[in-house]
C-alpha positions in Angstrom: 4.8 -1.7 -28.6 2.3 -1.1 -25.8 3.5 -2.2 -22.4 1.2 -4.5 -20.4 0.6 -4.7 -16.7 -1.6 -6.5 -14.3 -2.5 -4.7 -11.0 -3.7 -7.0 -8.3 -5.8 -5.1 -5.8 -6.4 -2.5 -8.5 -9.8 -1.5 -7.2 -8.4 -0.5 -3.9 -7.1 2.8 -2.7 -3.5 2.7 -4.0 -4.2 0.2 -6.8 -6.8 2.4 -8.4 -4.5 5.4 -8.5 -1.7 3.2 -9.8 -4.0 1.9 -12.6 -4.7 5.5 -13.6 -1.0 6.5 -13.6 -0.2 3.5 -15.8 -2.9 4.5 -18.2 -1.5 8.0 -18.3 1.8 6.5 -19.4 0.0 4.4 -22.1 0.2 1.0 -20.5 -2.5 -1.6 -21.2 -3.8 -2.6 -17.8 -5.7 -5.6 -16.4 -7.0 -5.2 -12.9 -7.5 -8.3 -10.7 -9.5 -7.7 -7.5 -12.0 -9.7 -5.5 -13.7 -6.5 -4.3 -13.5 -7.6 -0.7 -12.2 -4.1 0.2 -11.7 -2.6 -3.2 -14.5 -0.7 -4.9 -15.6 -0.7 -8.5 -16.4 3.1 -8.4 -12.7 3.7 -7.8 -12.1 2.5 -11.3 -14.8 4.4 -13.1 -12.4 6.7 -14.9 -9.9 3.9 -15.6 -12.5 1.6 -17.1 -13.7 4.4 -19.3 -10.1 4.7 -20.5 -9.8 1.0 -21.4 -8.7 -0.7 -18.2 -10.2 -4.2 -18.0 -11.3 -5.5 -14.6 -11.5 -9.2 -13.7 -13.2 -10.0 -10.4 -11.5 -12.9 -8.7 -9.5 -14.0 -5.7 -5.7 -14.1 -6.0 -5.8 -17.6 -4.6 -8.1 -18.8 -7.4 -6.7 -21.6 -9.7 -8.0 -19.6 -12.7 -5.3 -17.0 -12.1 -2.7 -18.9 -14.1 -4.9 -19.0 -17.2 -5.9 -15.3 -16.7 -2.3 -14.2 -16.6 -1.4 -16.5 -19.5 -4.0 -15.0 -21.8 -3.0 -11.4 -21.0 0.8 -11.9 -21.1 1.8 -9.0 -18.8 5.3 -7.6 -18.9 5.0 -6.5 -15.2 2.7 -7.5 -12.4 2.1 -5.0 -9.7 1.0 -7.1 -6.7 -1.0 -4.9 -4.3 -3.8 -7.3 -3.3 -3.6 -8.3 0.3 -5.5 -8.9 3.6 -4.1 -5.6 4.9 -5.5 -5.6 8.4 -3.4 -5.8 11.5 -6.0 -6.6 14.2 -8.1 -9.1 12.2 -4.8 -10.9 11.3 -4.3 -11.4 15.0 -7.8 -12.8 15.4 -7.5 -15.1 12.4 -3.9 -15.6 11.3 -4.8 -18.6 9.1 -7.0 -16.5 6.9 -4.4 -13.7 6.8 -1.7 -16.2 5.7 -4.0 -17.8 3.2 -4.4 -14.5 1.3 -1.0 -12.9 1.9 1.2 -15.9 1.7 -0.6 -18.5 -0.5 -2.2 -15.8 -2.6 1.2 -14.2 -3.3 2.6 -17.6 -4.2 -0.2 -18.1 -6.7 0.5 -14.6 -8.2 4.2 -15.5 -8.4 3.5 -18.8 -10.1 1.0 -17.2 -12.5 3.4 -14.4 -13.3 6.3 -16.8 -14.0 4.2 -19.1 -16.2 2.8 -16.2 -18.2 6.3 -15.0 -19.1 6.1 -11.8 -17.1 9.5 -10.1 -16.6 8.9 -8.6 -13.2 6.7 -8.5 -10.1 6.6 -5.3 -8.0 5.2 -6.0 -4.6 3.6 -3.8 -1.9 5.2 -4.6 1.4 4.7 -2.7 4.6 7.3 -0.4 6.2 5.6 -0.3 9.6 4.3 -3.9 10.0 7.4 -5.7 8.7 10.0 -3.8 10.6 8.1 -3.7 13.9 9.5 -2.3 17.1 13.1 -1.9 18.1 14.8 -0.8 14.9 16.8 2.4 14.8 14.7 5.2 13.2 14.4 6.1 10.4 14.6 2.4 9.7 16.7 1.1 6.8 16.1 -2.0 4.7 19.0 -3.7 6.4 17.4 -3.6 9.8 16.4 -6.8 11.6 12.7 -7.3 10.9 10.6 -7.9 14.0 6.9 -7.9 12.9 4.4 -7.5 15.8 1.4 -9.1 14.0 0.6 -12.0 11.7 0.0 -9.4 8.9 3.6 -8.2 9.3 4.8 -11.8 9.5 3.1 -12.7 6.2 4.7 -9.7 4.4 8.1 -10.8 5.8 7.7 -14.5 4.9 7.0 -13.9 1.2 10.3 -12.0 0.7 12.1 -15.4 0.5 9.6 -16.7 -2.1 10.4 -13.6 -4.3 14.1 -14.4 -4.0 13.5 -18.1 -4.8 11.5 -17.3 -8.0 14.3 -14.9 -9.1 17.0 -17.5 -8.5 15.2 -20.4 -10.1 13.2 -18.8 -12.9 14.8 -15.4 -13.4 11.6 -13.6 -12.4 12.7 -10.1 -11.5 11.1 -8.4 -8.4 11.1 -5.2 -6.4 9.7 -5.1 -2.9 8.4 -1.6 -1.9 8.1 -1.2 1.9 5.4 1.5 2.1 5.2 3.9 4.9 1.6 5.1 5.8 0.0 5.9 2.5 -2.7 8.6 2.4 -4.7 10.5 -0.1 -8.0 10.7 -2.0 -10.1 7.5 -2.0 -8.7 6.1 1.2 -11.5 4.3 3.0 -12.2 5.8 6.4 -14.0 2.5 7.3 -10.7 0.5 7.1 -8.1 0.4 9.8 -4.8 2.2 9.1 -6.2 5.2 7.3 -6.0 7.6 10.2 -6.0 10.6 8.0 -9.1 9.5 6.2 -10.7 8.7 9.5 -9.9 12.1 11.0 -11.0 14.0 7.9 -14.4 12.2 7.7 -15.1 12.6 11.4 -14.1 16.3 11.5 -16.1 17.2 8.4 -19.2 15.4 9.8 -18.8 17.2 13.2 -18.0 14.0 15.1 -15.3 13.6 17.7 -12.4 11.6 16.4 -10.8 8.9 18.4 -7.1 8.6 19.1 -5.8 5.2 20.4 -3.2 5.6 23.1 -1.6 8.9 24.2 -1.2 10.2 20.6 2.5 10.5 20.9 3.0 7.5 18.6 4.5 8.7 15.3 4.1 7.7 11.6 5.7 8.6 8.3 2.9 9.7 6.0 3.5 9.4 2.2 1.1 10.7 -0.5 -0.5 8.2 -2.8 0.6 9.9 -6.0 4.2 9.7 -4.8 3.8 6.0 -4.0 2.4 5.3 -7.5 5.4 7.1 -9.0 7.7 4.7 -7.1 5.9 1.7 -8.4 6.1 2.8 -12.0 9.8 3.6 -11.6 10.3 0.1 -10.0 9.0 -1.5 -13.2 12.4 -0.8 -14.8 14.8 -0.5 -11.8 15.7 -1.9 -8.4 15.7 -5.6 -9.3 16.1 -7.9 -6.4 15.8 -5.2 -3.8 13.6 -4.1 -1.0 13.2 -0.3 -1.0 11.5 1.9 1.5 8.9 4.3 0.1 8.3 7.1 2.6 9.3 10.7 3.4 11.9 9.9 6.1 10.0 12.4 8.4 7.7 11.5 11.2 4.8 13.2 12.9 2.9 12.3 16.0 -0.7 11.5 15.8 -1.5 14.4 18.2 0.4 16.8 15.9 -1.4 15.3 12.8 -4.7 15.9 14.5 -3.9 19.5 15.3 -2.7 20.2 11.7 -5.9 18.7 10.2 -8.1 20.5 12.7 -6.5 23.8 11.7 -7.0 23.1 8.0 -10.6 22.1 8.5 -11.5 24.7 11.1 -12.4 22.0 13.7 -12.1 23.0 17.4 -13.1 19.9 19.3 -10.4 17.8 21.1 -10.0 14.1 20.3 -11.3 11.3 22.5 -8.3 9.2 23.7 -8.9 5.5 24.3 -6.5 2.6 25.1 -3.9 1.7 22.5 -4.6 -1.3 20.3 -2.6 -4.5 20.5 -0.2 -5.0 17.5 0.2 -1.4 16.6 3.9 -0.2 16.5 4.5 3.0 18.5 7.0 4.6 16.2 7.4 4.1 12.5 9.5 6.1 10.0 11.5 4.7 7.1 14.7 5.8 5.4 14.0 6.3 1.7 17.6 6.6 0.7 17.8 3.4 -1.3 14.7 4.3 -3.4 16.3 7.6 -4.2 19.5 6.0 -5.3 18.0 3.1 -7.2 14.8 4.6 -8.6 15.6 8.3 -8.6 12.5 8.7 -6.5 11.6 10.8 -3.6 8.4 12.0 -1.9 7.5 15.2 -3.8 4.3 16.1 -2.0 4.6 18.0 1.3 2.2 16.9 4.1 0.1 20.1 4.2 -0.5 20.0 0.5 -1.4 16.3 0.6 -3.7 16.8 3.5 -5.5 19.6 1.7 -6.0 17.4 -1.3 -7.3 14.6 0.8 -9.7 16.9 2.8 -11.1 18.5 -0.3 -11.8 15.1 -1.8 -13.5 14.0 1.4 -15.7 17.1 1.4 -17.1 16.0 -2.0 -18.2 12.6 -0.8 -21.8 11.9 -0.1 
């Protein structure tokens, strides 16, 4: 029997790759996306292969009927207002999408008879500052932005739906995901931003001193973790990252060498709400999912840069 999945946010960067991976494994896929940040061209290949796209907001009342007609086995919930600084300017909107929208997805999943929901949380935004690095899932969460708070809040709703309705879940706390299709116009995609600027001969900007560090994980590896989580890791939060960190300055140097770019970055003041150091311990995902980040950074950067070269 063909397995069926709904991917919310499936027209986005990670969601479109996940949709393709599911199709590769012969799942039937319904994408739900309001296209506020996702792009239909990201799904051109997936639609040709049979993925169905429904353009709607995850807060919409119609979601219950939509899920009910499709009868998914698993819901991969990636749709979100994934912006730190705008969340600080308008926390009500952020909570509306990330909290109320997630509640709507959980309710629709439960009523449709779905077995499990796999949720994209945020390793950097949820843990915040102060945790021992690399951070484990047991660390005290101290989010520094409404975006991180919204991701933390919904964890209890997942637990409640499991206890009351038996709806399985896995929460994947993603490190900094990068790869082809990442939008350089959106915040958080520093690799995409650097690649686009360097290839266009513009001087990239680094916020702060550049010694802040991140754990960069390739999008293909992240999709592998989601697919594995469909059948393992019930009731758990699991970090999805490499466990290795690199400073933004070192990242810049590495990318400049790969591209052949010789101009120094322009340093400007750091942004409010950004954590200084972020690296996750992926040990639980390795134990529960048999997963690890297979793609080394230089290979992933090369793939990303070559994709960016081909963009108009």
